[in-house]
C-alpha positions in Angstrom: 161.0 231.1 -26.7 159.4 231.6 -23.2 158.4 228.3 -21.5 154.5 228.4 -21.6 155.1 229.0 -25.5 156.7 226.2 -25.8 154.9 223.7 -24.0 151.7 225.4 -25.7 153.3 225.0 -29.1 155.5 221.7 -29.0 154.2 219.2 -31.4 154.6 215.7 -32.1 156.4 215.4 -35.6 155.5 212.6 -38.0 157.5 214.2 -41.0 160.8 215.3 -41.6 163.2 217.6 -43.4 166.1 215.2 -44.9 168.6 217.4 -43.2 170.3 216.5 -39.8 170.2 218.0 -36.9 173.8 219.5 -35.9 175.7 217.5 -33.0 176.8 220.4 -31.2 172.6 221.0 -30.5 171.5 217.6 -29.9 174.5 217.5 -27.3 173.1 220.5 -25.7 169.0 219.1 -26.3 170.3 216.1 -24.3 172.8 217.8 -22.0 170.5 220.4 -20.2 167.5 218.1 -20.6 169.6 216.5 -17.5 167.8 219.1 -15.2 165.2 217.0 -15.1 164.2 215.9 -11.8 166.1 212.6 -10.2 165.8 211.0 -6.9 169.1 210.8 -5.3 171.2 212.5 -8.2 171.2 208.8 -10.3 170.3 210.6 -13.7 169.1 206.9 -14.6 169.0 208.1 -18.3 171.1 206.5 -20.8 171.2 207.7 -24.8 172.0 205.9 -27.8 171.8 207.7 -31.0 171.1 206.2 -34.0 172.3 208.3 -37.0 173.6 207.6 -40.9 174.7 204.5 -41.5 173.8 203.2 -37.8 170.0 203.8 -38.5 170.6 200.7 -41.1 171.1 198.5 -38.2 168.5 199.4 -36.0 165.8 199.9 -38.9 166.6 196.2 -39.7 166.4 195.1 -35.9 162.8 196.9 -35.6 161.7 195.4 -38.8 162.5 191.9 -37.2 161.3 192.5 -34.2 157.6 193.4 -36.1 158.1 190.0 -38.1 158.2 188.1 -35.0 155.6 189.8 -33.8 153.5 188.9 -36.5 152.9 192.2 -37.5 152.8 191.1 -41.4 151.3 188.0 -41.1 147.7 187.4 -43.2 149.2 189.3 -46.6 150.1 187.9 -49.6 153.9 188.1 -50.7 153.3 191.4 -52.4 151.4 193.5 -50.1 153.9 192.1 -47.2 157.1 193.5 -48.7 155.5 196.4 -49.6 154.8 197.1 -45.9 157.8 196.2 -45.5 159.4 198.5 -47.7 157.4 201.3 -46.5 158.6 200.4 -42.7 161.8 200.5 -43.9 162.1 203.5 -45.6 160.1 205.5 -43.3 162.6 204.4 -40.4 165.8 205.3 -42.7 164.4 208.8 -44.0 164.3 209.9 -40.1 167.3 211.9 -39.3 167.8 210.7 -36.1 166.7 208.0 -33.7 167.2 208.3 -29.8 166.7 205.2 -27.8 165.9 206.3 -24.0 166.9 203.2 -21.3 167.9 202.7 -18.0 169.0 200.4 -15.9 166.3 198.4 -13.8 166.5 198.4 -10.2 165.5 195.4 -8.3 163.4 197.5 -5.4 160.3 198.4 -7.3 160.1 201.5 -5.8 163.1 202.5 -6.6 162.4 201.2 -10.3 159.1 203.6 -10.4 161.6 206.2 -9.2 164.0 206.3 -11.6 161.2 205.4 -15.1 159.9 208.6 -13.3 163.0 210.6 -13.6 163.5 209.0 -17.1 160.1 210.6 -18.6 160.9 214.0 -16.9 164.3 213.4 -19.2 162.6 212.8 -22.0 160.0 215.8 -21.5 162.9 218.0 -21.2 164.4 216.9 -24.2 161.1 217.5 -26.0 160.7 220.9 -25.2 164.3 222.1 -25.7 164.2 220.5 -28.8 161.4 222.3 -29.9 163.0 225.8 -28.5 165.9 224.7 -31.2 163.4 224.4 -33.9 164.1 220.5 -33.9 161.0 218.3 -33.5 160.5 215.1 -32.2 158.1 212.2 -31.5 158.1 210.1 -28.4 157.2 206.2 -29.3 156.8 203.6 -27.4 157.0 201.0 -29.8 156.0 196.9 -29.4 159.8 196.4 -30.1 160.4 198.0 -26.8 159.1 195.2 -25.2 160.6 192.0 -27.4 163.9 190.7 -25.4 165.4 189.4 -29.3 165.5 193.0 -30.0 166.9 193.7 -26.9 169.7 191.2 -28.0 169.8 192.5 -31.8 171.4 195.9 -30.4 173.4 194.6 -28.0 171.5 195.0 -24.5 171.0 193.2 -21.8 166.9 193.2 -21.2 167.8 191.5 -17.6 169.7 194.9 -17.0 168.2 197.5 -18.8 164.5 198.9 -19.6 164.1 200.6 -23.0 161.9 203.4 -22.0 161.0 204.8 -25.9 162.6 205.3 -28.9 162.5 209.3 -29.4 162.3 210.6 -33.7 163.7 213.6 -34.0 164.9 216.1 -36.9 163.7 219.2 -38.3 159.7 219.5 -39.1 158.4 219.3 -42.3 154.9 219.1 -41.2 154.0 220.6 -38.0 150.3 219.4 -36.8 147.7 222.0 -35.5 146.9 221.9 -31.7 144.7 219.7 -30.1 142.7 221.0 -27.8 143.0 219.4 -24.2 140.4 219.1 -21.6 140.0 222.0 -19.1 141.2 221.5 -16.3 138.1 221.5 -13.6 137.4 218.4 -14.9 140.2 216.6 -13.9 141.0 218.9 -10.5 139.6 217.8 -7.6 140.0 220.1 -4.2 140.0 218.6 -1.1 139.9 221.0 1.6 138.5 220.1 4.8 135.1 222.2 4.3 132.4 220.0 4.1 129.9 220.0 0.7 126.7 220.9 1.6 
């Protein structure tokens, strides 16, 4: 697959087949993505991959966070139970959850450089995955900002920042493309010439 084809055809995937992605394929995707630009070669990204039985603990931590944040408030018991069961089933049916995180730097400039590098890494993961026929959804869910969620998964929220969770698997359905804004509406040219 050519680079431009990967960029143009990649989609955020919301529905996955049950089939797991082979570990060698995932390792290659995460490994090759490390060619992302990063300052001082810090390679600030860390990946924790939840799959198989490991998804159960992850899903449980997510559900607890949603409960703490009041996602199910205002519903009767039956409705609450149906919502919770639906979300948990949805999470457990996704073949792989890749939690992407980084170490926090006290220097704000370095912190932002690291965050940008991790985002570049994530985009590389998405493109490499798409080339391999693997779908990804880059999520920034509310539980990534829940300090108790950090504790529940065994991370120190003072030391680390959760950047995203990548839901991964073979696509069951590929969404249609959405039209992009013409670049002329986004690009401003300043070439030193006076405008008449």
